[in-house]
N, C-alpha and C positions, 0 to 999 in steps of 0.2 A: 271248049267255052267257043259261043261262036262268035260269028267280027261281027262287026259292031261299025254301022257304017260312018262314015265319016262326022256326018250331019252329029246322027249319033252322041258320036263322043262328042266335037268339038261346045253342044248344047252340054253334056254333061260339062265341062272343064270349062264354062261358061257360069255352069251353076253355082260348081266349085270355087271360080274366086269372083262371083257375085253374096261368097259367103266371109268370099275370108275379105274383100273393100275394107267391109266393116270393125275386123281387129285394132288396123292403130287409132283408131277413137278409140277403142275398147281400150286396148291398153295403155294408151294415154290419160283415158279418164281411173284404171288399173294403177296406171303411177301414183297418180290424184293422189289416190284411197288410201298408200299405205304414202305418200310424205306426206300429206292429213296425220294415220293416225304416230306415223316418226315424231309426230311436234304433238302432239296429246300426251303422246307417251314422256316424250320428255315433260315436258311437264306436271305431268301427275307426279314424278319421281322427284321432281324438284319439289314439291308440293310434299312428296314424302319425308323427303329428305327435315324439309322446317319441321313439319311435326314434331319427323322425331328427334330433333332435334334441340323441337321443344319440350319439349315433352323428360327428355335427361336434361336439360336444364331444370325441371320441374323440380325430377325424382333426385337429381342429385342436390338443388336444394332441400327437400327435404329431409332426404339423406342428414345429414349435416345437424341443419335444428336437433335432429332426434340426436342424434350422437351428441351433442350436446350437452340438453337434458340429461342424454345415459351419463355424460361426463358429470355433471353436476352435484345430480341427486346421487354419482360415487363415489364422490367427493365428501359429498353430504355424511353418508351413513359410514365408510372414514373417518371424517370428525369424530362421528354419537361416539362410534366407536375407542376411536381413538382415550376421550375424553372417559368414557365405562372403565377402560380399562388401564389409565390413570388413577378411573377414582376408586379401583377396586388394589391398585397397587398400596398405595396409600392409604385403605382399610390395614396391607394386609402388612403392609411398615409396622401401623401403629402396632398394631396385636400385633405382632412378629417383639418389639420394642417393651411391652406389658410383659410379654411374655417372658422376654430377656432379663428384665430388671426385677423382676420374680424372680425368677432363678437364681442370677446376681445378690438379689436378698437374704436366698435358704444359704443359700453359698455362705456371703458373708453370714452368716446368726451361723450357722455348723461351726461354723467358724475362731469364729469366739467365743463356741460352749465348749470345744475343740484348745484353745487359751487358754481357757478360765479352768479345766482340769487338769492341764498345763501345770500351772502356775498350781492350783492346791494339790499339785503332787511333790512341785517341787517344795511347799511350805510345808509340808508334813514329813518331808527327806529332812529340811533343814533341824524341824522341831525334838526328830529325833538322832543324833550326830549318833550315837553310840550304835549303833544299828549295823547290823552289817550288814551291804548288798545283795544282791541277791544275784551274783555272777557266778556264783559254783564254787566259790576260792571259801574255805573259810577259819 
């Protein structure tokens, strides 16, 4: 490297210093921009949080309304099914009672017939007192 003259070296230093002289103003401007950016970001985040809270409240309200509607529909359907079940149970109960009456009447009829048959046989036995009963004894 060649030795530069003192004058040239001072000239280089002066030009570098001149370019650095504006640096504090540029840094101050940049600091102001960063501060403004932070303020804007803070405002935007606050607005976003507010909007999000409002949207969540709205969705919460809509969900509650929908849940109430579904609950009411379920209750109505359950009442309808319950009434249908009660009606079917009454019908089956009446059918069972009718069948039981018919079976009871049939049983009573058969018992009367058997009773009358026994009475008739007893009468026959009483009409023929001399006849020995078939007991296997002579």
